N, C-alpha and C positions, 0 to 999 in steps of 0.2 A: 613712669612705669605704665600708666594707663595708655599713653600714646603709643608706646611700643607694643602693648597688648593688642590695641586696635589695628596696628599695622601688621600683626601676625608674627612679630619678631620674638615674642616671649609668651609663655603660658604662666599665668599667675595662679598659684595655689595659696599656701600659707606663707606669709612673709613675717619673719621675726627680726626685729631690729634690737640689737643689744648694745650699740654704741662702740663697737670695735672699729678702730681706725686702720685703714689700709692705704697704701700709697696708690694714688690714681695713675692710670696709664693713658688717659685720654689726652689728645693733642689739643692745646689751646688754639692752634691755628685751624684745626679741622672742625672744632666744635661749632655748631650752628644754633643760633637762637631761633625761636619760633618764627620771627619775622624773616630771617634769612632763609629758613626752610620754605616758607611760603613764596618768597621771591624766586628761589631756585626751582620750585615746583612749577610756578607759572612760566618761567623762562623755558624749562624743559618741555612743558606741554606745548608751548608755541612752536618750538623747534621740531617736535614730533609731528605736529599738524602740518608745518611747512614741508617737511620731508615727505610725508605721505601724499600731499597735494602734488608735489613735484613728480613723485613716482607715478601717480595716476596720469599726469600730463604726458610724461614720457611714454607710458604704456599706450595711451590713446594715439600718440604720434606713430609709434611702431605698428600698431594695429592698422592705421590708415595706410602706412607705407608697405607693409608686408602681408597684411591680412590678419584677421582675428585668429589668435591661437598659434601664430607662427613667429619665430624669432628672427628670421632673416638670414640665418646661417645654415639652412637646410641644404642638402645636396640637390642639384638639379635632377629631374626625373631620369634622364639618360645615364647619369653617373650612378644614381641609386640602383637602377636596374643592373648595371655592370657590377656594382659592388655585391648585389645579391647573387649574381651568376658566379662571381669569384668565390664567394663563400660556399656555393653548391659544388664547385669544382674542388675546392680545397679539402672538404670533408672526406670524400672517398680517397683522395690522395693521401691524407694523413693515415687513414685506416690501412691502406695498402703498404705504406712505409712501416707501420707498426707490425703488420704481418711479416714483412721481410725481415725485420729485426728479430722476430721470434723464430725465424727459420722457415717460414711458409712461403711457398712460391705463389705469386699472384696468378700465374697461367694455369698451373695444374693443381693447386691447393694442397700439394703434398708437403710433408715435413722434411723432405730429403734435403740435406745440405748440398748434395751433388747436383741437384736439379738447378739449372741456371737458365731455364727457358725464358725468352723475352716475350713480352706481350705486345710489343710494337710491330708495325707492319713489315719493317725491314728484316727482322730476324724471327718472325713468328714460328714457333715450333722448333727452334734451334737452341742448342746448348750455348753457354757463354763462349765456348771456343769455336763455334760454327758447326759442330756436328749435329745431326738430326737428334731431336729429343725422343726419348722413349714415351710410349703412350702411358697415360696416367692409369693407375689401378682404380677400379671402381670403389667407391666408398661404401660404407655400411648401408644396406637396404637398396643399393643400386646394382644394376646388372650391366 
């Protein structure tokens, strides 16, 4: 009991022993004597030390190969820049798509369902069917 208390497994307060017999549920095969616990502790400690030393060695090799603080699977600078550009392009595109889904036109910012003005160069200022689009009404505060 004292060994378990030192290991932090139990808190001991008052213990009363009255001689009540209970059926044990401990496995005879898993039970460890003090000697076997000491051997297992020593073996586990050696294994942990070996694994940590190997991890340090591998880390030092990777630092020498890729540079300190790098993993070696980073994107090349030219791809990283392109990825950043792609994200910058995608953000306004998503908000434009969301506006269209809510019924707003990206060209004139009106809520009209009839407005089909295209913002691309080939059909700028034209309705979806090719007719000239009407001028947008000024918004609040604008003349």
